[in-house]
N, C-alpha and C positions, 0 to 999 in steps of 0.2 A: 069165197067169204066176202060178205058185204061189209065194208068198213065204214064206220061213222066218222065223218070229217068235221062234225060240229064240236068244237072244243071250248068248254067253259071251265071245267074242273080238272086239274092236273094232279096226279098222284106221283110224288117224288119219293123214291125208296132209297134211303141212305142219307146220313146226316154228317158226312165229312165235309171237307172244304167245297167239293163240287156240288153236293146236294144243297148245302146252305146257300151258296152263291146262286144256284139255279132258282131256288125258292124265292129269294129276294128279287131276282130279275123278273120272274113271272108275276109276283105280287105287284111290283112297280108298273107292270103293263096291264093290270086290271084283272088278272086271273085269280080264281080261287085255287088254293094249293093245299093238298093234304100231304104233310111231310111225315113220312113213316121212318121210325127207327126201332130196332129190336129192344134196345136197353132204355128203360124209362129214365134212369139217372142221366145217361148221356143225352137223351132227348130233352131233358130239363136244362142241361148245361148248354146245349146248342142255342138256347134262347138268347144268351148273351152274344154269341157269334152273329146271330141274325140281326140283333139290334145294332151291333157295331158296324156290320156291313151296310145296313140301311142308313145309318148316320154318315158313313163315309160316302156313299153314293149321293146323298142329299147335299153334302158339302162340296164334293168335287165334280159331280156330274149335273146335279140339279134336281128339282122336284120330280116326283113320279109323273110320267107322261099320261097315265090313266088312273082314274080313281076306282074304288070298289074292290081292289085286290086285298086278299086276306090269306094268312098262313095259319092252318090248323094242324098242330102236331098230334100224331097218333102213334101208339105203340102196338096197336092191333091192326093187322093187315086187312081185315074185313071191310072197313070203310073205303079203302082204296079199291078193293075188288068190286065193291057194290056201286061206287059212285064215280070213279075216275073215267073221264072221256079219253084221257091219254095217260100212260104210265111211263115215267122216266126212271130208269135204273141207274143209280149212282153208288152202288155198293162196290165191294172190292173187285179188283181187276182179276177175276178168277172165273173161268168158264162154268165150272160145275155149280158154283153159287148162283150165278146169273140164271142158269137153266132152272135150278130149283125154285128161284123166286118167280120166274115167269110161269112155271107150271102150277104154282100155288094161286096164280091169278086167273083161274079158269073162268070166273064171271066176266072179267074184262075181255078175255079172248072170245067168249061166246057172244058178247055184245058187239064185237067188232071194234073195240077200242084200239087206238094206235099204241104201239110199243116203241120206246126209244131206249137204247142202251148207250151209256157214256163209256167209251173205251178209247185207249190209245192205239189199239191195233188188233184186238181179238176179232176172229172171223164172224161177221154178221150173218153170213150164210149158215155156218155151223150152229150158231146160237138159235137162229130161227128154226132150223130143221129139228134140233133136239128139244126145243121148248114148245113146238107146235104152233108158232105164230109167225111163220116165215113171210107170209104176204103182208102182215101188219107191222113188220119190224123194220126200222132203220137204225143205223149207228150214228152217233154224234160224237165228235171229238172237240170238246171245249179246251182251249189252251189256258195254261196257268200264267198269271192269276185270272181265274174265270170271270171275276166281276169287272175286269178291265179289258181283257183281250177281245177285240171286236169280231174276230172271225171264228166260225164254227164249220168244221168239215162234216158234211151230211153224207152218209155212206149207204149205198144201195146194196142189199143182199141179192143173191141170184133170183129170188122169188118175190122181192119187194114190189108191191103194186105201184104203178106210176102215180096214181092218185095219192097214195100215202107219202111217197117221196115229195111230191109237189106241196102237200099240206104241211109237212114238217118244215120245208124251206120257208113257207109263208109264216109258220109259227116262229121260227128263228128270227125272221125279219121283224115280227111284231114285238119282240123284246129288245129291239135295237141292235141286233147282231147281223153280221154279214154271212149268209150261208154260201158255201162252196160245195157243189155237187160232185161227189166222188162216185163215178158211175161203174167202177169195177172194184170189187171187194178184194183188195190186195193187202198183205201184211204191212202194217204201219201206215196205210192210207197214203197221203201225200206228204204232209209236213214232217212226220216222224221218220219217214224214209230219208228225206234230205238231212234232217237234224242228226240222225244217228250216223250217217255217213261222215258228217263233219266231226262228231264226237269221236268216232273210231279213229279218224286220221289224227285228231289232236292228241289222243292217248298214245298213238303209235309214235308221234313225233317226240313226246316225252320219253317213251321207252327207248327210242334210238339215241337220245341225248342231243337232239338237234337244238333244243332251247328249253328254258325253264317253263314250268306251268304259267307263271306270271307273264312272261314274254309272249308265249303262245296266245294267252287270253288278250294281251295288249294288241297283238297283230289283228286278231279277229274283231275286237271292239273298234279299233281306230282305222281300219281299212275297209274291207267289204261290208262289215257290220254297219258302218255309218250310212251306206247308200241303199241297203236292202229295203228299207221301208218305202223308199221313193222309186227305186228301180229294181224289179225282180230279176232273177238269174237269167231267164230266157230273153227278157228285154235287154239286159246288159250284154248278152252275147251278140244280139243284133247290133247294138251300138259299137261293140268292139270289132265285129266282122266275123262271120262264120268261117271264112277261109282261114283266118288266123287261129280261131279255136280249133279247127280241124287239124292244122299243122301241129299245134301244141299237143293235141290228143294222139298224134302219131307216137309220142314217146312218154308223156307224163302219166297217163293212167296205169301203165305197167309198173311204175314206181310207187304207186299208192298202196296202202294197206287194203287187202281184200280177204282177210281172215274171216271165215264164216262163223267162228266162235269168238267169245270175248278175248280181246287182246290180252296177252299175259300180264301186262302191267296192271290192268284192271282186275283180273282174276286174283292176282297176288295181293293186291290191296284189300280186296274183300276177304281173302283167307286170313289176313292179319288182323281183321276187324277194323280196318281203317275205311270207314264207310262215308266219310265226308263230314259235313257240319254236325250231324246228329251224334257222331262218335268222337268229335273233337279233332279228327285228322282225316284227310283224304289226300288230294293233291296239294292242299294247303294245311297249315297248322292253324286251327280255329281257336286255340286256347286263349289268345289275346285279341281276337277279332270280334266285332259286334255284328252278328248275322242280321239283326233287325235293321241296323243302319243301312246295310247293303240292300235289303229288301225294300226299305223305304225309298232309297235312291232309285232303285229299279222302277218302282211304281210311279214315282214322281216323273221319271223320264218318259214312261209310257203315256202318262196323262198329257204331258207337254207335247210329245211327238204326235199323239192322236189329234190334239187341237190344231197343230200345224197342218197335218194331212187333211183334216176337214176343211180348213181355211183355203187350202189349195185344190180342193176337190180331187184328192188323190186316194180317197177311200173307195 
């Protein structure tokens, strides 16, 4: 397959948080964007989301670095299939739906367009094999909130062409993001493997009665969480000394949770309908908490921390 590496028009499929944020990022970098959604009413409603994101970026990040970008919303997939140089899938995290979408984009496949799937951990290799675009496909994992988080994991499938991997990394850089190449298609890629190990242990500590959810969160935020943006885990191990780490690993890993299934405390909460903020209760009672204030504080902290890291050349 001869793949076209000349990218001017990007087809984004999906109008959730990720699709909207990606559309604004590409527009700000001068690309033409075809934003596709199945539902015309939801496609109309997302216009306010796009405007809000653009205003936020203008106020907190600055003017668009490139002119000429435009977002055209479409509820027919044909314009994407006929015109897109690159297709970015931002639909639900469900393999069969993604396969169906890519199979419908036969024109893009035949033209040698590049395919990107946004996923937190689905197999890029399987998606490429089942949809017929294995050489043209890479995975990208944007972190939430996607309009703020600077890093994107770029994931190679077993048959992904080197030229496609290189071009997508260039594309990610062109919208002001930092690409990290994930050279092996493993479940969860890099970040989610580390994050879910932390989450599993935190849930296990609650289940064992070691501390309250609030105190476990406090330990994470005010100890290792404070230094992670400046010093990564492997750097920190070098600072501590690998001999000391090796000594601790003689006994501590055996005491950690290694359950291959959801920890019972998590499964029981879900069975009770305690799903977190969206249901009013999870590890916390959200009935008298303001989720938006927590989200605003999180976003403000990210903005300030990124400014500091840029100033110190730590990005």
